[in-house]
C-alpha positions in Angstrom: -0.4 0.1 -0.1 1.5 3.0 -1.2 1.5 6.7 1.1 -0.9 8.3 -1.0 -3.2 5.3 0.0 -2.8 5.6 3.4 -3.5 9.4 3.5 -6.4 9.1 2.1 -7.9 5.7 3.9 -6.7 7.9 7.2 -9.0 10.6 5.6 -11.9 9.1 5.2 -11.6 7.3 9.1 -11.2 10.5 10.4 -14.2 11.8 8.6 -16.4 8.4 9.4 -15.3 8.7 13.1 -16.6 12.6 13.2 -19.5 12.0 11.4 -20.4 9.0 14.2 -19.8 11.6 17.6 -21.1 14.2 16.0 -24.5 12.9 15.2 -24.4 11.1 18.6 -24.4 14.9 19.7 -27.2 16.5 17.4 -27.4 16.3 13.6 -26.4 20.2 13.2 -23.0 19.1 14.8 -22.8 15.8 12.3 -23.4 18.5 9.4 -21.1 21.0 10.8 -18.1 18.3 11.7 -18.4 16.5 8.1 -18.1 20.0 6.5 -15.1 21.2 8.9 -13.2 18.0 8.4 -12.8 18.3 4.6 -13.0 22.4 4.4 -16.0 22.4 1.9 -19.3 23.9 2.5 -22.4 22.8 1.4 -24.7 25.4 0.6 -28.0 23.8 0.7 -27.1 22.4 4.4 -26.2 26.0 5.1 -28.5 28.5 3.9 -31.5 26.3 5.2 -30.2 25.7 8.8 -27.4 28.7 9.7 -27.7 28.4 13.1 -29.2 26.1 15.9 -31.6 29.0 16.7 -33.2 28.7 13.4 -32.9 24.8 13.5 -35.0 24.5 16.9 -38.1 22.6 16.5 -41.6 24.5 17.4 -39.9 27.8 16.9 -42.5 29.8 14.9 -40.9 32.9 11.7 -40.9 36.1 12.9 -42.8 38.3 10.3 -40.2 40.5 8.7 -42.6 43.6 8.0 -45.5 45.0 10.5 -48.4 44.9 7.6 -47.1 40.9 7.3 -48.1 40.7 11.2 -51.2 42.3 10.9 -52.6 41.2 7.9 -51.5 37.3 8.0 -54.7 35.6 9.2 -52.2 33.1 10.8 -51.6 36.2 13.9 -54.3 37.6 15.3 -56.1 40.1 16.4 -58.2 40.3 13.7 -57.6 44.0 12.6 -59.9 44.1 9.6 -63.1 43.1 11.2 -61.6 45.8 14.5 -61.5 48.3 11.7 -64.5 47.5 9.8 -66.1 48.3 13.5 -64.4 51.7 14.2 -65.5 52.9 10.5 -69.4 51.4 11.3 -69.6 53.8 14.3 -67.5 56.7 12.7 -69.3 57.0 9.9 -72.6 56.0 11.6 -71.9 59.3 13.8 -71.4 61.3 11.0 -74.4 60.7 9.1 -76.4 60.8 12.5 -74.8 64.6 12.9 -75.9 65.7 9.3 -79.5 63.8 9.7 -80.4 64.5 13.4 -79.6 68.4 13.9 -83.3 69.8 12.9 -85.1 67.8 15.1 -82.3 67.7 17.6 -82.4 71.2 17.7 -86.2 71.3 18.1 -86.7 68.2 20.7 -83.5 69.2 23.0 -84.5 70.7 26.5 -81.3 73.5 25.7 -81.7 73.6 21.9 -78.6 72.1 20.7 -78.4 70.5 17.2 -75.7 68.3 18.4 -78.2 66.7 21.1 -78.7 63.0 19.5 -75.0 62.5 18.0 -73.8 63.7 21.3 -75.8 61.2 23.2 -74.9 58.7 20.3 -71.7 59.0 21.0 -71.6 58.3 24.6 -73.6 55.1 24.0 -71.0 54.2 21.2 -68.1 54.6 23.3 -69.5 53.0 26.1 -70.2 50.0 23.6 -66.9 50.1 21.7 -65.2 49.3 25.2 -67.3 46.7 26.2 -66.7 45.4 22.5 -63.1 45.6 23.0 -62.7 44.2 26.5 -64.7 41.1 25.4 -62.5 40.8 22.4 -59.5 39.6 24.6 -61.8 37.4 26.8 -61.0 33.8 25.6 -63.8 32.3 24.3 -63.8 29.4 26.1 -64.9 31.5 29.0 -68.2 32.4 26.9 -68.8 28.6 27.1 -67.3 27.2 30.3 -70.0 24.3 31.4 -71.2 25.8 35.1 -70.8 29.6 34.3 -72.8 29.5 30.4 -75.6 27.3 31.7 -76.4 30.0 34.2 -76.0 32.9 31.6 -78.4 30.9 29.0 -81.1 30.1 31.6 -81.0 33.3 33.5 -80.9 35.3 30.1 -84.0 33.1 29.4 -85.7 34.3 32.6 -85.1 37.8 31.9 -86.0 38.0 28.1 -89.2 36.1 28.8 -90.3 38.4 31.8 -89.4 41.9 29.4 -91.7 40.5 26.9 -94.4 40.1 29.1 -93.8 43.2 30.8 -93.7 45.5 27.5 -97.0 43.3 26.0 -99.2 42.8 28.6 -98.7 45.5 31.3 -97.8 48.6 29.1 -94.8 49.7 30.2 -92.5 51.6 27.6 -93.5 54.1 25.0 -96.1 53.8 21.9 -94.5 54.7 18.6 -97.1 53.8 15.6 -98.8 51.3 17.3 -96.1 49.6 18.6 -95.0 49.0 22.7 -91.4 48.0 22.4 -89.8 49.9 25.3 -89.3 49.5 28.9 -89.2 52.8 31.1 -86.3 52.1 34.0 -85.7 55.5 35.7 -84.4 57.4 32.8 -83.1 54.4 30.6 -85.0 53.1 28.1 -84.6 49.2 27.3 -86.1 47.3 24.0 -86.4 44.1 25.3 -86.3 42.7 21.5 -82.8 44.3 21.0 -81.3 41.7 24.1 -83.5 38.7 22.4 -81.3 38.8 19.5 -77.9 38.9 21.3 -79.2 35.7 23.6 -80.6 34.3 20.8 -77.4 33.8 19.2 -75.1 33.1 22.2 -78.1 30.7 23.7 -78.2 28.5 20.5 -74.1 28.3 20.2 -74.2 27.2 24.1 -76.4 24.6 23.3 -75.0 23.0 20.2 -71.7 22.7 22.8 -74.1 20.8 25.0 -75.2 18.9 21.9 -72.0 18.0 21.3 -70.8 17.0 24.7 -73.9 14.8 24.8 -73.1 13.3 21.4 -69.5 12.6 23.4 -70.8 10.4 25.6 -73.2 8.6 23.2 -76.3 9.7 24.9 -78.2 10.4 21.5 -77.3 7.2 20.1 -80.7 4.8 20.2 -81.3 1.3 19.8 -81.0 1.5 15.8 -81.0 3.9 13.2 -84.4 5.4 13.3 -84.4 5.8 17.1 -81.1 7.6 16.7 -82.5 9.9 13.9 -85.8 10.8 15.9 -83.5 11.1 19.1 -81.5 13.8 17.3 -84.4 15.2 15.5 -86.2 16.1 18.6 -82.6 17.1 20.8 -80.9 18.7 18.1 -83.7 20.7 16.0 -86.8 21.0 17.7 -86.1 22.2 21.2 -83.9 25.1 21.0 -86.5 26.1 17.9 -89.2 25.8 20.6 -87.2 27.4 22.8 -86.6 30.7 20.7 -90.1 30.5 19.0 -91.3 31.2 22.9 -89.5 34.6 22.6 -90.3 35.4 19.1 -94.0 34.7 19.3 -93.7 37.3 22.4 -92.4 39.5 20.4 -94.8 39.0 17.4 -97.6 40.1 19.6 -96.1 43.5 20.9 -96.3 43.3 17.7 -92.5 43.6 16.0 -93.1 41.8 13.1 -89.6 42.4 11.2 -87.4 41.7 14.6 -89.8 38.2 14.2 -88.7 37.4 11.2 -85.1 38.4 11.4 -84.7 36.2 14.9 -86.0 33.1 12.5 -83.8 33.9 10.0 -81.0 34.1 12.7 -82.2 30.7 14.5 -82.1 28.8 11.0 -79.1 29.6 10.2 -77.8 29.0 13.2 -79.0 26.0 13.3 -78.2 24.8 9.7 -74.2 25.8 10.1 -73.6 24.2 13.5 -72.9 20.7 12.5 -76.4 19.0 12.4 -76.9 17.0 10.0 -78.8 17.7 6.5 -81.2 15.5 6.6 -82.1 16.4 10.0 -82.3 19.8 9.6 -84.2 20.2 6.2 -87.2 17.2 7.9 -87.2 19.6 10.7 -88.1 22.3 8.7 -90.6 20.4 6.7 -92.2 19.4 9.4 -92.4 22.9 10.8 -93.7 24.2 7.2 -96.4 21.5 7.3 -97.6 22.2 10.6 -98.0 26.0 9.6 -99.9 24.9 6.6 -102.2 22.7 8.8 -103.2 25.4 11.3 -103.8 27.5 8.6 -105.8 25.5 6.2 -108.2 24.6 9.6 -108.6 28.5 10.7 -109.9 29.2 7.1 -111.6 26.6 6.6 -113.8 26.6 9.4 -115.7 29.9 9.0 -116.7 31.0 12.6 -112.9 30.2 13.5 -112.0 32.4 10.2 -114.1 35.4 11.2 -113.0 35.6 14.6 -109.1 35.0 13.4 -109.2 37.6 10.9 -111.3 40.2 13.1 -108.6 39.8 16.4 -105.7 40.1 13.9 -107.3 43.2 12.1 -107.6 45.2 15.3 -104.4 44.0 17.0 -102.1 44.1 13.8 -104.3 47.1 12.5 -100.7 49.2 11.4 -99.3 46.0 10.2 -102.1 45.8 7.4 -101.4 48.9 6.7 -98.0 48.8 6.0 -98.8 46.1 3.6 -101.6 47.8 2.0 -98.8 50.9 1.6 -96.3 48.4 0.5 -99.2 47.8 -2.3 -100.0 51.0 -3.2 -96.4 52.1 -3.3 -96.2 49.0 -6.1 -99.1 50.5 -8.0 -102.0 48.7 -6.6 -105.3 50.1 -5.9 -106.1 51.0 -2.1 -108.1 52.9 -0.1 -105.4 54.8 1.6 -105.2 58.8 1.2 -101.8 60.5 1.1 -101.8 61.3 4.6 -101.7 57.3 5.4 -98.4 57.4 2.7 -96.9 60.3 3.4 -93.9 59.0 5.3 -92.8 56.3 2.4 -93.3 58.7 -0.2 -91.2 61.3 1.1 -88.3 58.8 1.9 -88.7 57.8 -2.1 -88.7 61.6 -3.0 -85.6 62.2 -1.0 -83.9 59.5 -2.6 -85.0 60.5 -6.1 -83.3 63.9 -5.3 -80.0 62.4 -4.5 -79.6 61.6 -7.8 -76.1 59.6 -8.5 -73.5 61.6 -5.7 -76.0 63.6 -3.9 -77.0 67.0 -2.8 -73.8 67.6 -0.8 -73.1 65.8 3.1 -75.1 68.2 5.3 -77.1 69.7 2.7 -80.5 67.7 2.7 -83.4 69.7 2.9 -85.9 66.4 3.4 -84.4 66.5 7.1 -86.3 69.5 7.6 -89.2 67.7 9.4 -90.3 66.7 5.6 -88.9 62.9 6.6 -90.5 62.3 10.2 -88.3 60.5 12.6 -85.3 61.2 9.8 -82.6 59.8 12.8 -84.2 56.7 13.1 -85.8 53.8 10.6 -85.4 56.0 7.6 -82.0 57.8 7.5 -81.1 55.8 4.7 -83.0 57.9 2.7 -81.5 61.2 4.0 -78.2 60.0 3.4 -79.1 59.1 0.1 -80.4 62.4 -0.9 -76.8 64.0 0.7 -74.5 60.9 -1.1 -76.4 59.8 -3.9 -76.6 56.2 -5.6 -72.4 56.1 -5.0 -72.7 56.4 -1.2 -76.0 54.4 -0.8 -73.7 51.5 -2.9 -70.5 52.3 -0.9 -72.7 51.8 2.6 -74.1 48.4 1.1 -70.6 47.1 0.2 -69.3 48.1 3.7 -72.0 45.6 5.3 -71.4 43.0 2.5 -67.6 43.4 3.4 -68.5 42.7 7.0 -70.7 39.9 5.8 -67.5 38.1 4.0 -64.6 38.9 6.7 -67.2 37.2 9.2 -68.3 34.2 6.8 -64.3 33.7 6.2 -63.6 33.6 10.0 -66.6 31.3 10.7 -64.7 28.4 8.3 -61.6 29.3 10.4 -63.2 28.9 13.8 -61.9 25.8 15.4 -65.0 25.1 17.5 -68.6 24.8 16.7 -69.2 27.1 19.7 -67.3 29.8 18.4 -68.8 29.2 14.4 -71.7 29.7 15.7 -71.3 32.6 17.4 -69.6 34.3 14.4 -72.0 33.2 11.8 -75.1 34.0 13.9 -74.1 38.1 14.8 -72.5 38.5 11.1 -75.9 37.4 9.7 -77.7 39.4 12.2 -76.0 42.6 11.7 -76.0 42.3 8.3 -79.9 41.1 7.5 -80.8 44.0 9.5 -79.2 46.4 7.7 -80.4 45.1 4.4 -83.8 44.7 5.8 -83.6 48.4 6.8 -82.6 49.3 3.1 -84.9 47.4 1.6 -88.0 48.9 3.7 -86.5 52.7 2.4 -86.6 51.3 -1.0 -90.2 50.0 -1.0 -88.6 46.8 -1.6 -90.5 44.8 1.1 -93.0 46.1 3.2 -92.2 48.9 6.0 -91.0 47.8 9.0 -89.7 49.2 13.0 -86.0 47.5 12.3 -83.3 50.2 12.9 -79.9 50.3 10.6 -77.1 49.2 12.4 -74.7 51.6 13.5 -76.4 54.5 12.2 -79.5 55.1 13.6 -80.5 56.2 16.8 -80.9 54.4 19.4 -78.5 53.6 23.0 -80.0 50.2 23.7 -79.3 48.8 19.9 -76.2 50.5 19.5 -74.7 48.9 22.9 -76.1 45.5 22.4 -75.0 45.7 18.6 -71.6 46.7 19.6 -71.6 43.7 22.5 -72.2 41.3 19.9 -69.2 43.0 18.1 -67.0 42.2 20.7 -68.3 38.0 21.1 -67.7 38.0 17.2 -64.2 39.1 17.9 -63.5 36.9 21.0 -64.5 33.9 18.6 -62.7 35.0 15.8 -59.5 34.6 18.3 -60.6 31.1 18.4 -59.4 30.5 14.9 -56.3 31.6 15.4 -53.9 28.6 13.8 -50.3 28.4 15.6 -47.9 30.4 13.2 -45.8 28.1 10.9 -42.9 26.2 11.8 -39.7 27.0 10.0 -40.1 26.0 6.9 -36.8 24.1 5.5 -36.2 23.1 2.4 -34.6 19.8 3.7 -34.9 18.3 7.3 -31.4 18.3 9.1 -31.0 14.7 8.8 -31.2 15.4 4.8 -28.9 17.8 5.3 -26.5 15.7 6.8 -27.1 13.1 4.4 -26.4 15.5 1.5 -23.2 16.8 3.1 -21.8 13.3 3.9 -21.9 12.6 -0.3 -20.4 15.5 -1.0 -17.1 14.3 1.1 -17.4 10.8 -0.8 -17.6 11.9 -3.9 -14.7 14.5 -3.3 -12.8 11.5 -1.5 -13.5 9.5 -4.9 -12.0 11.8 -7.5 -15.6 13.2 -8.3 -16.6 16.6 -9.0 -13.0 17.7 -10.1 -11.8 15.9 -6.5 -9.2 17.5 -4.3 -7.4 14.8 -3.8 
């Protein structure tokens, strides 16, 4: 054996021993030993794992730019939804200030044009504070078994009693034939707004309760049929009937628009909560069939039909009038006078005056008592008059963007409870806005529903922002762990590559150095 052969064999043995010792320590050390022993760099290995700190497992990549941290969906607090909340509130205050100045000057004790906007500002500040606090409350706390059960049971009792008080004891304010408010000293509360928030939370809690029952196998029957019937009753009819009791009390206030809104929110929450489609659609079919049978029976028996019609026409006269107004505006012949349709006609005139770009912010003439209560139900018509078609489309787009952001977060939610909260409040706010706008445009019959974050109302503003805070809290549940260090090749593969390079060189390949 020549001296050159002995030297080459000695180098190979040295490299092998170094690899063995380094591998016993760590893959990183092995790679380092391989490379240093042969004075050769392995570019792929060193660029992928430049240091022990980078190669450490379960260490997240830190974003290089602030915008990457803010807008990356893997990192949250949810900035887009928070920005939407402030946009709604600020924009709503500006609109309210422009619209309510004349009526505020007349109705306030101090004859000030800022009466309504300052009160709304106080409500908004309180509501935003509540929303931001709720945002950082872990969503698991809202579904804590004992705490959530107490909240749901106590909340149902409170909502039920408030609705009873409003309807049967006449406490509150009468506006356009509907008593919807409870006066507690200087504070006026609208129970239907509380019921909206409660409905979504209760449905989310109940779905979490159902999942616990399923995990314990308590929804399984002896066979497939009994299992289906048990799940149909517990998963569908129990929550529907519980909410129906509250909804009926709202209907007899009467508050038909809120009843419809609650029905939409309830069925959407149940449909997206993880219930089997066959169970959901079977339940809906049974309800529709039952309603059809009841209505058919009423109209099939003349005495019953006459009594029911008389009762409905007496108690819900203003509701029938609203349908007549809608029919008249759509071209039908009615017995209504111009006084009956004045509000809707003037709202449409205000919208027509706005044209494409409006008459300018603050320049509306309809707000000077031409449209009654311009700061409430028909505030959208005054807004269109000042900002035109472009302004109207912009506001509608804002609500749709909010809905899209909510649906995106719902798809990312890790729990059914969080997903139900997100879906419920997103649908609630968006549908309420679209219904109000549709009423103003005479797309649907007139209702007494407000435009979220824009119409004046303390109870509505605070509770809507409370809903928003719970929604933000639920979105945080969908946060995924930041991605780990992405290596093109693992440490083990990098070690193999380095060994291969050394071996190729020792064998005289790659323009070998030996």
